[in-house]
C-alpha positions in Angstrom: -35.2 -8.2 -5.6 -34.7 -4.2 -6.8 -31.9 -2.9 -9.4 -30.7 0.2 -9.4 -30.9 0.3 -12.9 -29.9 4.5 -12.4 -25.9 2.2 -12.5 -25.2 2.4 -16.0 -22.9 -0.2 -17.3 -19.4 0.9 -18.3 -18.4 0.2 -22.2 -15.4 -2.0 -22.2 -13.5 0.5 -22.6 -14.2 1.6 -19.5 -13.9 -1.3 -18.1 -10.2 -2.3 -19.6 -9.0 1.4 -18.2 -11.0 0.6 -14.4 -9.5 -2.8 -14.4 -5.7 -2.0 -15.3 -6.2 1.5 -12.7 -6.8 -1.8 -10.0 -4.4 -4.0 -10.8 -1.1 -1.1 -11.1 -2.9 0.2 -7.3 -2.7 -2.8 -6.1 1.1 -3.2 -7.4 2.0 -0.2 -6.4 0.5 -0.3 -2.8 2.6 -4.5 -3.3 5.7 -2.4 -3.6 5.3 0.2 -1.2 4.8 -3.3 1.2 8.0 -4.8 0.2 9.3 -1.4 1.2 8.4 -1.4 4.8 10.0 -4.9 5.1 12.7 -4.0 3.8 12.9 -0.9 5.9 12.7 -3.4 9.0 15.1 -5.8 7.9 17.6 -3.6 7.3 17.1 -1.3 10.2 16.9 -5.0 12.4 20.8 -5.5 10.8 22.6 -2.6 11.1 21.0 -2.2 14.5 22.6 -5.7 15.1 26.1 -4.8 13.5 26.1 -1.6 15.4 25.5 -3.5 19.0 28.0 -6.5 17.8 30.9 -4.5 16.6 29.8 -0.7 17.3 33.0 1.1 19.2 32.7 4.4 20.9 30.9 5.7 24.2 27.9 3.4 24.4 25.6 6.9 24.9 26.7 7.7 21.8 25.6 4.7 20.2 22.6 4.1 22.4 21.6 7.3 20.3 22.6 6.7 17.2 20.4 3.3 17.5 17.4 5.2 18.7 17.7 7.9 16.4 18.0 5.2 14.1 15.2 3.8 14.3 13.4 6.9 15.0 14.3 7.9 11.0 12.7 4.2 10.2 9.6 4.3 12.2 9.2 8.0 10.2 9.8 6.3 6.9 7.4 3.4 7.2 4.9 6.1 8.9 5.4 8.3 5.3 4.3 5.4 3.4 1.8 3.6 5.8 0.0 7.2 4.9 1.6 6.7 1.3 -0.9 3.2 1.3 -3.9 4.7 2.9 -4.3 7.1 -0.2 -3.9 4.5 -2.5 -7.0 2.2 -0.5 -9.0 5.6 -0.4 -8.2 5.8 -4.4 -8.5 2.3 -4.9 -11.9 2.2 -2.6 -14.6 3.7 -5.6 -12.7 2.2 -8.8 -13.6 -1.5 -6.8 -16.8 -0.7 -6.2 -17.5 0.7 -10.0 -15.9 -2.5 -11.0 -17.7 -4.6 -9.2 -21.2 -2.9 -9.5 -20.3 -3.2 -13.6 -19.8 -7.0 -13.0 -22.8 -7.2 -10.7 -25.2 -5.1 -13.6 -23.5 -6.9 -16.9 -24.1 -10.7 -14.6 -27.9 -9.3 -14.4 -28.3 -7.9 -17.9 -27.3 -11.3 -18.9 -29.8 -12.8 -16.8 
């Protein structure tokens, strides 16, 4: 088996930094996924409330519901873009960390 010898092992401080970056990116991503879920739940609750208790002309109520839904979708799309950025930052860090683990295991054989 040919190994990529040009990949240098990170020192323990670098490993710690990369590991902490991965953890904080994972936590940030989870917070954003939770935020999306909360937006969906709250929008649904508000929609149900407006439908059940809404007064006024049906056309106005429908327009309000439509605009509310669009605003929710826009917010979710923004958060999804943030999640994509997190994934793009996380991917090379995770790759670097996995390579380090592989190489250190290989070095210890």
